[in-house]
BAMI-372368 format. One record per residue: residue number from 1; residue in three letters; x negated, y negated, z of N, C-alpha, C, O, CB in turn. Coordinates in steps of 0.1 Angstrom, whole numbers, plus 5000, padded with zeros to 4 digits. Atoms other than C-alpha are relative to their C-alpha. Glycine has a CB too. Example, Ala and Ser with C-alpha at 12.3 -4.5 7.8 and 13.67 -1.06 7.14 Angstrom:
BEGIN
{1; "ALA"; {4991; 5012; 5000}; {4877; 5045; 5078}; {4991; 4988; 5000}; {4981; 4988; 5007}; {5010; 5000; 5012}},
{2; "SER"; {5009; 5011; 5000}; {4863; 5011; 5071}; {5008; 4989; 5008}; {5003; 4978; 5009}; {4996; 4995; 4986}},
END
This chain:
BEGIN
{1; "MET"; {4992; 5012; 5002}; {4481; 6894; 0783}; {5006; 4997; 5014}; {5011; 5005; 5021}; {5011; 5001; 4990}},
{2; "SER"; {4994; 5004; 4987}; {4491; 6874; 0814}; {5015; 5000; 5000}; {5021; 5000; 4989}; {4995; 4986; 5004}},
{3; "ASP"; {4985; 5000; 4999}; {4526; 6875; 0827}; {5006; 4987; 4994}; {5017; 4988; 4988}; {5004; 5001; 5015}},
{4; "ASP"; {4995; 5013; 5006}; {4530; 6838; 0817}; {5001; 5001; 4985}; {5011; 4995; 4980}; {4991; 4989; 5004}},
{5; "ARG"; {5000; 4999; 5015}; {4522; 6846; 0780}; {5011; 5009; 4995}; {5015; 5008; 4984}; {4986; 5004; 4995}},
{6; "ARG"; {4989; 4991; 5005}; {4549; 6872; 0779}; {5013; 4994; 5003}; {5024; 5001; 5000}; {4998; 5014; 5008}},
{7; "THR"; {4987; 5006; 4997}; {4576; 6848; 0790}; {5008; 5000; 4987}; {5003; 4994; 4977}; {4999; 4986; 5006}},
{8; "SER"; {4992; 5000; 5012}; {4604; 6853; 0765}; {5013; 4993; 5002}; {5016; 4989; 5014}; {5003; 5015; 4995}},
{9; "SER"; {4987; 5007; 4999}; {4637; 6836; 0758}; {5009; 5007; 5009}; {5018; 5001; 5015}; {5006; 4997; 4987}},
{10; "LYS"; {4991; 4992; 4992}; {4654; 6864; 0777}; {4997; 4997; 5015}; {5006; 5000; 5023}; {4999; 5015; 4997}},
{11; "ARG"; {5003; 5002; 4986}; {4636; 6855; 0809}; {5001; 4985; 5004}; {5000; 4982; 5016}; {4985; 5004; 5003}},
{12; "LEU"; {4998; 5014; 4997}; {4642; 6818; 0807}; {5014; 4998; 5006}; {5024; 5004; 5002}; {4998; 4990; 4988}},
{13; "ASP"; {4986; 5002; 4994}; {4671; 6804; 0828}; {5004; 4985; 4999}; {4997; 4977; 4992}; {4999; 5004; 5015}},
{14; "ARG"; {4995; 5014; 5001}; {4691; 6772; 0832}; {4991; 4989; 5005}; {4991; 4978; 5000}; {5014; 4999; 5007}},
{15; "TYR"; {5009; 5010; 4995}; {4664; 6755; 0852}; {4989; 4997; 4990}; {4985; 4986; 4988}; {4993; 5005; 5013}},
{16; "ASP"; {5010; 5002; 5011}; {4639; 6761; 0824}; {5006; 4991; 4989}; {4999; 4982; 4984}; {4995; 5014; 4994}},
{17; "LEU"; {4993; 5008; 5010}; {4664; 6747; 0799}; {5001; 4985; 5004}; {4998; 4976; 4997}; {5014; 5005; 4997}},
{18; "ALA"; {4999; 5014; 4995}; {4670; 6716; 0821}; {4986; 4994; 5000}; {4985; 4982; 4997}; {5006; 5000; 5014}},
{19; "LEU"; {5014; 5006; 4999}; {4632; 6711; 0826}; {4996; 4996; 4986}; {4991; 4985; 4984}; {4991; 5011; 5006}},
{20; "ILE"; {5004; 5003; 5014}; {4626; 6713; 0788}; {5008; 4988; 4995}; {5002; 4979; 4988}; {5003; 5012; 4991}},
{21; "ARG"; {4993; 5012; 5005}; {4654; 6689; 0780}; {4995; 4987; 5006}; {4993; 4977; 4999}; {5015; 5001; 5004}},
{22; "GLN"; {5005; 5012; 4994}; {4641; 6664; 0805}; {4986; 4996; 4995}; {4984; 4984; 4992}; {4999; 5001; 5015}},
{23; "LEU"; {5013; 5003; 5006}; {4605; 6667; 0792}; {5001; 4995; 4986}; {4992; 4987; 4982}; {4991; 5012; 5001}},
{24; "GLN"; {4998; 5005; 5013}; {4617; 6662; 0757}; {5005; 4986; 4999}; {5001; 4979; 4990}; {5009; 5009; 4992}},
{25; "ARG"; {4996; 5014; 4999}; {4633; 6630; 0767}; {4989; 4991; 5004}; {4988; 4979; 5000}; {5012; 4999; 5009}},
{26; "ASP"; {5011; 5008; 4995}; {4603; 6618; 0786}; {4989; 5009; 5005}; {4990; 5014; 5017}; {5006; 4991; 5012}},
{27; "GLY"; {5011; 4991; 4997}; {4572; 6638; 0786}; {4990; 4995; 5011}; {4982; 5002; 5016}; {4992; 5003; 4988}},
{28; "ARG"; {5009; 5006; 4990}; {4555; 6614; 0810}; {5007; 4999; 5014}; {5002; 4994; 5023}; {4996; 4986; 4996}},
{29; "MET"; {4993; 5001; 4988}; {4581; 6618; 0837}; {4992; 5007; 5012}; {4988; 5018; 5010}; {5014; 5007; 4999}},
{30; "PRO"; {5007; 4993; 4989}; {4565; 6625; 0871}; {5007; 5012; 5005}; {5019; 5013; 5004}; {4998; 4989; 5012}},
{31; "VAL"; {4994; 4988; 4996}; {4570; 6659; 0885}; {5011; 4998; 5011}; {5021; 5005; 5011}; {4989; 5010; 5005}},
{32; "ALA"; {4990; 5002; 4989}; {4588; 6645; 0916}; {5014; 4996; 4994}; {5024; 5001; 4998}; {4995; 4988; 5009}},
{33; "ARG"; {4988; 5004; 5006}; {4614; 6628; 0894}; {5007; 5011; 4992}; {5019; 5013; 4992}; {4998; 4987; 4991}},
{34; "LEU"; {4995; 4989; 5008}; {4617; 6658; 0871}; {5007; 5010; 5009}; {5018; 5015; 5006}; {4988; 5006; 4992}},
{35; "ALA"; {4994; 4990; 4990}; {4623; 6681; 0901}; {5013; 4995; 5006}; {5022; 5003; 5007}; {4990; 5002; 5011}},
{36; "GLU"; {4988; 5005; 4994}; {4649; 6658; 0915}; {5011; 5001; 4989}; {5023; 5005; 4993}; {4998; 4985; 5003}},
{37; "ARG"; {4989; 4999; 5011}; {4668; 6657; 0881}; {5005; 5014; 4998}; {5016; 5016; 4994}; {4994; 4994; 4988}},
{38; "ILE"; {4995; 4986; 5003}; {4669; 6695; 0877}; {5003; 5007; 5013}; {5005; 5019; 5013}; {4989; 5007; 4992}},
{39; "HIS"; {4996; 4994; 4987}; {4675; 6701; 0914}; {4991; 5012; 5004}; {4996; 5023; 5008}; {5014; 5005; 5000}},
{40; "LEU"; {5010; 4991; 4995}; {4643; 6720; 0923}; {4990; 4993; 5008}; {4989; 4981; 5008}; {4993; 5007; 4987}},
{41; "SER"; {5011; 5006; 4993}; {4614; 6715; 0946}; {4989; 4996; 4991}; {4988; 5001; 4980}; {4995; 5010; 5012}},
{42; "GLU"; {5011; 5004; 5009}; {4584; 6698; 0932}; {4990; 5012; 4997}; {4986; 5013; 4986}; {4991; 4989; 5007}},
{43; "SER"; {5009; 4989; 5002}; {4562; 6729; 0937}; {5006; 5010; 4990}; {4999; 5015; 4981}; {4997; 5007; 5013}},
{44; "SER"; {4993; 4991; 5009}; {4588; 6751; 0919}; {5000; 4994; 4986}; {4998; 5001; 4976}; {5014; 5003; 5005}},
{45; "CYS"; {4999; 5006; 5013}; {4592; 6726; 0891}; {4986; 5000; 4993}; {4985; 5003; 4981}; {5004; 4985; 5002}},
{46; "ALA"; {5013; 5000; 5006}; {4554; 6723; 0886}; {4996; 5014; 4996}; {4990; 5016; 4985}; {4990; 4995; 5011}},
{47; "ARG"; {5003; 4986; 5004}; {4551; 6761; 0886}; {5007; 5004; 4987}; {5001; 5011; 4979}; {5004; 5009; 5012}},
{48; "ARG"; {4992; 4997; 5012}; {4578; 6764; 0860}; {4993; 4993; 4987}; {4992; 4999; 4977}; {5014; 4996; 5001}},
{49; "MET"; {5006; 5008; 5011}; {4561; 6737; 0838}; {4987; 5008; 4996}; {4985; 5010; 4984}; {4996; 4986; 5005}},
{50; "ARG"; {5012; 4993; 5003}; {4528; 6756; 0840}; {5003; 5013; 4993}; {4996; 5016; 4983}; {4992; 5003; 5013}},
{51; "ALA"; {4997; 4987; 5006}; {4544; 6789; 0831}; {5005; 4998; 4986}; {5001; 5005; 4977}; {5011; 5007; 5008}},
{52; "LEU"; {4996; 5003; 5013}; {4561; 6773; 0801}; {4989; 4996; 4991}; {4989; 4999; 4979}; {5011; 4989; 5000}},
{53; "GLU"; {5012; 5004; 5008}; {4528; 6757; 0790}; {4992; 5012; 4997}; {4987; 5014; 4986}; {4992; 4990; 5008}},
{54; "ASN"; {5008; 4988; 5002}; {4509; 6790; 0795}; {5006; 5009; 4990}; {4999; 5016; 4983}; {4998; 5007; 5013}},
{55; "ALA"; {4993; 4991; 5010}; {4535; 6809; 0775}; {5000; 4994; 4986}; {5004; 5001; 4977}; {5015; 5002; 5005}},
{56; "GLY"; {5000; 5006; 5013}; {4531; 6785; 0747}; {5013; 4993; 4996}; {5014; 4987; 4985}; {4996; 5010; 4990}},
{57; "LEU"; {4987; 5006; 5003}; {4567; 6773; 0748}; {4998; 4985; 4999}; {5004; 4978; 4990}; {5011; 5004; 5010}},
{58; "ILE"; {5003; 5014; 5000}; {4555; 6738; 0757}; {4986; 5000; 4994}; {4976; 5004; 5001}; {5001; 4993; 5014}},
{59; "SER"; {5013; 4999; 5006}; {4526; 6733; 0733}; {4992; 4986; 5001}; {4981; 4986; 4997}; {5001; 5003; 4986}},
{60; "GLY"; {5007; 5012; 4998}; {4517; 6697; 0742}; {5010; 4988; 5003}; {5022; 4990; 5003}; {4992; 4996; 4987}},
{61; "TYR"; {4992; 5012; 4997}; {4529; 6662; 0750}; {4995; 4989; 4990}; {4983; 4988; 4987}; {4999; 4995; 5015}},
{62; "THR"; {5004; 5010; 5010}; {4529; 6632; 0726}; {5009; 4988; 5002}; {5019; 4988; 5009}; {5002; 5006; 4986}},
{63; "ALA"; {4992; 5013; 5000}; {4541; 6596; 0722}; {5006; 4998; 4986}; {4999; 5000; 4976}; {4991; 4988; 5004}},
{64; "LEU"; {4993; 5003; 5012}; {4566; 6587; 0695}; {4998; 4985; 4997}; {5001; 4977; 5005}; {5015; 5004; 5000}},
{65; "LEU"; {5002; 5014; 5003}; {4557; 6555; 0677}; {5011; 4995; 4990}; {5016; 5003; 4982}; {4986; 4998; 4994}},
{66; "ASP"; {4991; 5006; 5009}; {4580; 6532; 0658}; {4992; 4998; 4987}; {4984; 4989; 4986}; {5006; 4986; 5005}},
{67; "PRO"; {5008; 5001; 5012}; {4568; 6536; 0622}; {4999; 4986; 4994}; {4989; 4982; 4989}; {5006; 5009; 4990}},
{68; "SER"; {5000; 5013; 5005}; {4578; 6501; 0612}; {4991; 4991; 5007}; {4986; 4981; 5001}; {5014; 4994; 5000}},
{69; "LEU"; {5009; 5009; 4993}; {4557; 6485; 0639}; {4985; 5004; 4998}; {4977; 4996; 5003}; {5004; 5001; 5015}},
{70; "ILE"; {5014; 4996; 5002}; {4525; 6504; 0629}; {4997; 5000; 4985}; {4987; 5005; 4981}; {4997; 5013; 5006}},
{71; "GLY"; {5003; 5002; 5014}; {4528; 6496; 0592}; {5003; 5013; 4992}; {4997; 5015; 4981}; {4987; 4996; 4998}},
{72; "CYS"; {4996; 4988; 5007}; {4544; 6529; 0581}; {5015; 5002; 4999}; {5020; 5011; 5003}; {4993; 5013; 5006}},
{73; "GLY"; {4986; 5001; 5001}; {4579; 6520; 0573}; {5007; 5008; 4990}; {5020; 5008; 4989}; {5005; 4987; 4999}},
{74; "VAL"; {4994; 4992; 5011}; {4585; 6543; 0543}; {4996; 5014; 5001}; {4984; 5018; 5002}; {4995; 4994; 4986}},
{75; "ASP"; {5001; 4986; 5000}; {4590; 6580; 0545}; {5003; 5005; 4986}; {5013; 5002; 4980}; {5008; 5007; 5010}},
{76; "VAL"; {4998; 4994; 5013}; {4586; 6600; 0513}; {4999; 5015; 5002}; {4990; 5020; 5008}; {4990; 4995; 4989}},
{77; "PHE"; {5000; 4985; 4999}; {4595; 6637; 0510}; {4995; 5005; 4986}; {5000; 5002; 4976}; {5014; 5006; 5003}},
{78; "VAL"; {5007; 4995; 5012}; {4572; 6654; 0484}; {5001; 5015; 4999}; {4996; 5022; 5008}; {4985; 4995; 5000}},
{79; "SER"; {4999; 4985; 5003}; {4579; 6688; 0469}; {4989; 5003; 4990}; {4987; 4996; 4980}; {5014; 5004; 4994}},
{80; "VAL"; {5012; 4997; 5008}; {4548; 6704; 0455}; {5001; 5015; 4995}; {5004; 5024; 5003}; {4987; 4999; 5009}},
{81; "SER"; {5002; 4986; 5005}; {4543; 6734; 0432}; {4986; 5002; 4997}; {4979; 4993; 4992}; {5009; 5001; 4986}},
{82; "LEU"; {5014; 4996; 5002}; {4510; 6752; 0430}; {5000; 5009; 4987}; {5009; 5016; 4984}; {4994; 5007; 5012}},
{83; "LEU"; {5002; 4992; 5011}; {4496; 6769; 0400}; {5001; 5015; 5003}; {5008; 5023; 4996}; {4986; 4998; 4994}},
{84; "ARG"; {4999; 4986; 4995}; {4492; 6802; 0419}; {5004; 5000; 5015}; {5000; 4991; 5022}; {4986; 5008; 4998}},
{85; "GLN"; {4997; 4999; 4986}; {4506; 6814; 0452}; {4992; 5011; 5007}; {4997; 5018; 5015}; {5015; 5003; 5001}},
{86; "GLU"; {5009; 4991; 4994}; {4477; 6835; 0461}; {4995; 4995; 5014}; {4994; 4983; 5016}; {4987; 5003; 4991}},
{87; "THR"; {5004; 5004; 4987}; {4465; 6835; 0497}; {4989; 4990; 5001}; {4990; 4980; 5008}; {4996; 5013; 5008}},
{88; "ALA"; {5011; 5009; 5001}; {4432; 6818; 0489}; {5004; 4986; 4996}; {5000; 4976; 5001}; {4989; 5005; 4992}},
{89; "GLU"; {4995; 5012; 5006}; {4450; 6791; 0469}; {5008; 4992; 5011}; {5007; 4980; 5012}; {5008; 5002; 4987}},
{90; "LEU"; {4992; 5006; 4989}; {4475; 6785; 0497}; {4991; 4994; 5011}; {4994; 4983; 5016}; {5010; 5010; 5005}},
{91; "ALA"; {5009; 5005; 4990}; {4447; 6782; 0522}; {4993; 4988; 4997}; {4991; 4979; 5005}; {4990; 5012; 5004}},
{92; "ARG"; {5007; 5012; 5004}; {4428; 6757; 0502}; {5009; 4988; 5000}; {5005; 4977; 5004}; {4994; 5002; 4985}},
{93; "PHE"; {4990; 5011; 5000}; {4459; 6735; 0497}; {5003; 4996; 5014}; {5002; 4984; 5017}; {5013; 5004; 4993}},
{94; "GLU"; {4996; 5003; 4986}; {4468; 6737; 0534}; {4988; 4993; 5007}; {4990; 4984; 5015}; {5004; 5013; 5007}},
{95; "ALA"; {5012; 5007; 4994}; {4432; 6728; 0545}; {4999; 4986; 4995}; {4996; 4977; 5003}; {4987; 5008; 4996}},
{96; "ALA"; {5001; 5014; 5005}; {4432; 6698; 0522}; {5011; 4991; 5005}; {5008; 4979; 5008}; {5001; 5000; 4984}},
{97; "VAL"; {4989; 5008; 4995}; {4466; 6686; 0534}; {4997; 4996; 5014}; {5001; 4984; 5018}; {5013; 5009; 5000}},
{98; "ARG"; {5003; 5003; 4986}; {4454; 6687; 0570}; {4990; 4988; 5001}; {4990; 4981; 5011}; {4993; 5012; 5007}},
{99; "ASP"; {5009; 5011; 5000}; {4428; 6661; 0561}; {5006; 4986; 4995}; {4999; 4976; 4994}; {4988; 5003; 4991}},
{100; "VAL"; {4993; 5012; 5005}; {4453; 6635; 0547}; {5009; 4994; 5011}; {5019; 5000; 5014}; {5008; 5003; 4987}},
{101; "PRO"; {4993; 5005; 4989}; {4465; 6613; 0576}; {5014; 4996; 4997}; {5023; 4996; 5006}; {4993; 4989; 5006}},
{102; "GLN"; {4987; 5005; 5004}; {4495; 6600; 0557}; {5010; 5012; 4999}; {5022; 5009; 4999}; {5000; 4993; 4987}},
{103; "ILE"; {4991; 4988; 5001}; {4509; 6636; 0554}; {5003; 5004; 5015}; {4994; 5009; 5022}; {4994; 5012; 4992}},
{104; "LEU"; {4997; 4998; 4986}; {4527; 6639; 0588}; {5005; 5015; 5002}; {5003; 5020; 5012}; {5011; 4991; 5004}},
{105; "GLU"; {4995; 4986; 4999}; {4543; 6673; 0581}; {4999; 5007; 4987}; {4999; 5001; 4976}; {5015; 5000; 5004}},
{106; "CYS"; {5001; 4992; 5012}; {4538; 6701; 0556}; {5006; 5014; 5003}; {5003; 5020; 5013}; {4985; 5002; 4997}},
{107; "TYR"; {4993; 4988; 4998}; {4560; 6731; 0552}; {4998; 5009; 4988}; {5000; 5004; 4976}; {5015; 4998; 5003}},
{108; "LEU"; {5000; 4991; 5011}; {4555; 6762; 0531}; {5015; 5004; 4999}; {5021; 5009; 5009}; {4991; 5013; 5003}},
{109; "VAL"; {4986; 4998; 5001}; {4590; 6767; 0517}; {5004; 5011; 4989}; {4995; 5013; 4980}; {5007; 4987; 4996}},
{110; "ALA"; {4995; 4991; 5010}; {4610; 6792; 0497}; {5009; 4992; 4991}; {5016; 4983; 4995}; {5008; 5013; 5006}},
{111; "GLY"; {4991; 5007; 5010}; {4628; 6781; 0465}; {4992; 4995; 4989}; {4982; 5001; 4985}; {5007; 4989; 5007}},
{112; "GLN"; {5006; 5005; 5012}; {4619; 6760; 0436}; {4985; 4995; 5001}; {4977; 4996; 4992}; {5008; 4988; 4995}},
{113; "TYR"; {5013; 5005; 4997}; {4588; 6745; 0452}; {4993; 5009; 5010}; {4999; 5017; 5016}; {5000; 4985; 5005}},
{114; "ASP"; {5008; 4992; 4991}; {4560; 6759; 0472}; {4998; 4993; 5014}; {4998; 5000; 5024}; {4986; 5003; 4995}},
{115; "TYR"; {5001; 5008; 4988}; {4556; 6731; 0498}; {5008; 4988; 5000}; {5011; 4982; 4989}; {4985; 4996; 5002}},
{116; "THR"; {4994; 5013; 4998}; {4575; 6702; 0512}; {4992; 4992; 5010}; {4988; 4997; 5020}; {5015; 5001; 5004}},
{117; "LEU"; {5008; 5009; 4991}; {4555; 6673; 0527}; {5009; 4988; 5004}; {5017; 4983; 4997}; {4987; 4995; 4993}},
{118; "ARG"; {4994; 5013; 4996}; {4567; 6643; 0547}; {4988; 4991; 5001}; {4979; 4993; 5009}; {5008; 5001; 5014}},
{119; "VAL"; {5011; 5010; 5001}; {4545; 6614; 0539}; {5005; 4987; 5006}; {5016; 4982; 5003}; {4995; 4998; 4985}},
{120; "SER"; {4997; 5013; 4994}; {4545; 6581; 0558}; {4990; 4989; 4995}; {4978; 4991; 4996}; {5000; 5000; 5015}},
{121; "VAL"; {5008; 5011; 5005}; {4532; 6549; 0541}; {5006; 4987; 5002}; {5017; 4985; 5007}; {4998; 5002; 4984}},
{122; "ARG"; {4996; 5014; 4997}; {4534; 6511; 0544}; {5012; 4996; 4990}; {5022; 4991; 4994}; {4988; 4991; 4998}},
{123; "ASP"; {4991; 5004; 5010}; {4553; 6506; 0511}; {4999; 5009; 4988}; {4990; 5018; 4987}; {4998; 4985; 4996}},
{124; "MET"; {5000; 4992; 5012}; {4559; 6520; 0476}; {4987; 4999; 4993}; {4982; 5008; 4987}; {5012; 4997; 4991}},
{125; "ALA"; {5013; 5002; 5006}; {4526; 6505; 0463}; {4990; 5009; 5007}; {4982; 5015; 5000}; {4996; 4986; 5001}},
{126; "SER"; {5009; 4991; 4992}; {4508; 6525; 0491}; {5003; 5014; 4996}; {4993; 5022; 4994}; {5002; 4998; 5015}},
{127; "PHE"; {4997; 4987; 5004}; {4526; 6556; 0481}; {4995; 5003; 4986}; {4990; 5014; 4983}; {5016; 5003; 5000}},
{128; "GLU"; {5005; 4998; 5014}; {4518; 6551; 0444}; {4985; 5003; 5000}; {4980; 5011; 4993}; {5003; 4988; 4991}},
{129; "HIS"; {5015; 4998; 4999}; {4481; 6548; 0453}; {4997; 5014; 5006}; {4988; 5021; 5001}; {4994; 4989; 5009}},
{130; "LEU"; {5002; 4987; 4994}; {4483; 6579; 0475}; {5003; 5011; 4990}; {4996; 5021; 4989}; {5008; 5002; 5013}},
{131; "HIS"; {4996; 4990; 5010}; {4501; 6598; 0448}; {4989; 5002; 4989}; {4985; 5013; 4986}; {5013; 4996; 4993}},
{132; "GLN"; {5010; 5000; 5011}; {4475; 6589; 0421}; {4987; 5005; 5005}; {4980; 5012; 4998}; {4999; 4987; 4994}},
{133; "THR"; {5013; 4997; 4996}; {4444; 6593; 0442}; {4998; 5012; 5009}; {4987; 5018; 5011}; {4994; 4988; 5007}},
{134; "VAL"; {5001; 4989; 4990}; {4452; 6621; 0467}; {5010; 5011; 4996}; {5005; 5023; 4994}; {5003; 4995; 5014}},
{135; "LEU"; {4991; 4989; 5001}; {4484; 6641; 0462}; {4999; 5008; 4987}; {4999; 5020; 4987}; {5014; 4994; 5000}},
{136; "THR"; {5002; 4993; 5013}; {4479; 6649; 0425}; {4987; 5007; 4999}; {4985; 5016; 4990}; {5002; 4990; 4988}},
{137; "ARG"; {5013; 4994; 5000}; {4444; 6659; 0433}; {4998; 5011; 5010}; {4987; 5017; 5012}; {4989; 4990; 5001}},
{138; "LEU"; {5000; 4989; 4991}; {4452; 6684; 0460}; {4997; 5013; 4993}; {5002; 5015; 4982}; {5013; 5001; 5009}},
{139; "PRO"; {5003; 4988; 5007}; {4439; 6719; 0452}; {5012; 5008; 4995}; {5021; 5010; 5003}; {4992; 5009; 5009}},
{140; "GLY"; {4990; 4992; 5005}; {4461; 6739; 0429}; {5013; 4994; 4996}; {5022; 5001; 4991}; {5003; 5011; 5009}},
{141; "VAL"; {4988; 5007; 5003}; {4488; 6713; 0424}; {5003; 4999; 4985}; {4994; 4995; 4977}; {5000; 4986; 5006}},
{142; "ILE"; {4996; 5001; 5014}; {4507; 6716; 0391}; {5011; 4990; 4998}; {5013; 4984; 4987}; {5003; 5013; 4994}},
{143; "SER"; {4990; 5010; 5002}; {4537; 6694; 0398}; {5004; 4995; 5014}; {5003; 5002; 5024}; {5013; 5007; 4993}},
{144; "ILE"; {4995; 5007; 4988}; {4551; 6670; 0424}; {5013; 4993; 4997}; {5015; 4987; 4986}; {4989; 4989; 5004}},
{145; "GLN"; {4987; 5007; 5001}; {4586; 6657; 0429}; {5002; 4993; 5013}; {5001; 4999; 5024}; {5012; 5010; 4998}},
{146; "SER"; {4999; 5009; 4987}; {4591; 6628; 0454}; {5014; 4994; 5001}; {5020; 4991; 4992}; {4989; 4989; 4999}},
{147; "SER"; {4987; 5007; 4997}; {4622; 6615; 0471}; {4997; 4991; 5012}; {4991; 4995; 5022}; {5011; 5011; 5004}},
{148; "MET"; {5002; 5010; 4989}; {4621; 6583; 0492}; {5012; 5000; 5009}; {5023; 5000; 5005}; {4997; 4986; 4993}},
{149; "ALA"; {4990; 5002; 4990}; {4640; 6580; 0524}; {5005; 4986; 4999}; {4997; 4977; 4999}; {4995; 5004; 5014}},
{150; "ILE"; {4994; 5014; 5000}; {4664; 6550; 0523}; {5000; 4995; 5014}; {4996; 4983; 5016}; {5014; 5000; 4994}},
{151; "ARG"; {5000; 5004; 4986}; {4669; 6549; 0560}; {5001; 5013; 5009}; {5005; 5023; 5004}; {5011; 4991; 5004}},
{152; "THR"; {5000; 4988; 4991}; {4665; 6573; 0590}; {5014; 5000; 5007}; {5017; 4990; 5014}; {4988; 4999; 5010}},
{153; "VAL"; {4987; 4998; 4993}; {4699; 6585; 0603}; {4998; 5006; 5013}; {5004; 5002; 5023}; {5009; 5008; 4991}},
{154; "LYS"; {5003; 4993; 4988}; {4685; 6608; 0629}; {4986; 5004; 5000}; {4981; 5010; 4991}; {5009; 5013; 5002}},
{155; "ARG"; {5014; 4996; 4998}; {4650; 6613; 0642}; {4997; 5004; 5014}; {4997; 4996; 5023}; {4990; 4988; 4996}},
{156; "GLU"; {5002; 4994; 4987}; {4643; 6636; 0670}; {4988; 5009; 5000}; {4987; 5017; 4991}; {5012; 5007; 5006}},
{157; "ALA"; {5011; 4991; 4999}; {4610; 6652; 0679}; {5003; 5013; 5007}; {4998; 5023; 5003}; {4988; 4993; 5007}},
{158; "PRO"; {4997; 4988; 4992}; {4625; 6676; 0704}; {5006; 5011; 4991}; {5015; 5009; 4983}; {5008; 4997; 5011}},
{159; "ALA"; {4993; 4989; 5006}; {4634; 6711; 0692}; {5013; 5002; 5008}; {5013; 4999; 5020}; {4991; 5013; 5000}},
{160; "PRO"; {4987; 4998; 4993}; {4670; 6720; 0701}; {4998; 5011; 5011}; {4998; 5023; 5007}; {5011; 5003; 4991}},
{161; "ALA"; {5003; 4990; 4989}; {4663; 6737; 0735}; {5012; 5010; 5001}; {5009; 5021; 5005}; {4999; 4992; 5013}},
{162; "GLU"; {4989; 4991; 4999}; {4698; 6753; 0733}; {4997; 5013; 4992}; {5003; 5023; 4995}; {5013; 4993; 4996}},
{163; "SER"; {5002; 4988; 5008}; {4685; 6776; 0706}; {4992; 5011; 5007}; {4990; 5022; 5002}; {4993; 4996; 4987}},
{164; "LEU"; {5009; 4991; 4993}; {4662; 6793; 0731}; {5008; 5009; 5010}; {5003; 5019; 5014}; {4990; 4993; 5009}},
{165; "TRP"; {4992; 4992; 4990}; {4691; 6807; 0753}; {5012; 5005; 4994}; {5018; 4999; 4984}; {5003; 4991; 5012}},
{166; "PRO"; {4987; 4995; 5004}; {4721; 6828; 0748}; {5011; 4990; 5004}; {5009; 4983; 5014}; {5003; 5014; 5006}},
{167; "GLU"; {4989; 5010; 4997}; {4754; 6808; 0748}; {5005; 5002; 5014}; {5011; 4992; 5019}; {5011; 5001; 4990}},
{168; "SER"; {4995; 4997; 4986}; {4763; 6824; 0781}; {4993; 4992; 5011}; {4998; 4991; 5022}; {5001; 5014; 5002}},
{169; "VAL"; {5008; 5007; 4990}; {4736; 6804; 0799}; {5004; 4986; 5000}; {5003; 4979; 4989}; {4985; 5002; 4997}},
{170; "ALA"; {4996; 5014; 4999}; {4749; 6771; 0810}; {4989; 4991; 5006}; {4982; 4996; 5015}; {5013; 4998; 5008}},
{171; "ALA"; {5010; 5009; 4995}; {4727; 6741; 0817}; {5004; 4995; 5014}; {4997; 4987; 5020}; {4997; 4988; 4991}},
END
């Protein structure tokens, strides 16, 4: 395993935290501006970025879209129970979920249900159609409970970078 892949939260410092915070705000920021903002040279900044990418801490870059402007203004949280929680059944369900573009997130959860899904659709009629033709037909599903989001109070893609460092490390 390369040295970069062994990077752990214990080896990260305040510059890494600052770099991650800036990239989470703007993943397209040029290295020159990023280096200026975190008070490092461009080469050092680029080297740190590569190390964080190689370590898997930074797993990619993406664009956040306004759901209402692309016709997906309704979020529905769907709790799903499966008939059996056997490895093969879970794998079949998860594989099927990956093929449904309206399912943006899928979590295996502990508690009353087996999975929680975040589904994005145009309107409630679209959700009803998805529910009848797709969700209820996913492998192993025995029950579904849905909750519609009324409005989004907070929506952030970035993970809280502060959770990667001990409290004693200041940004």
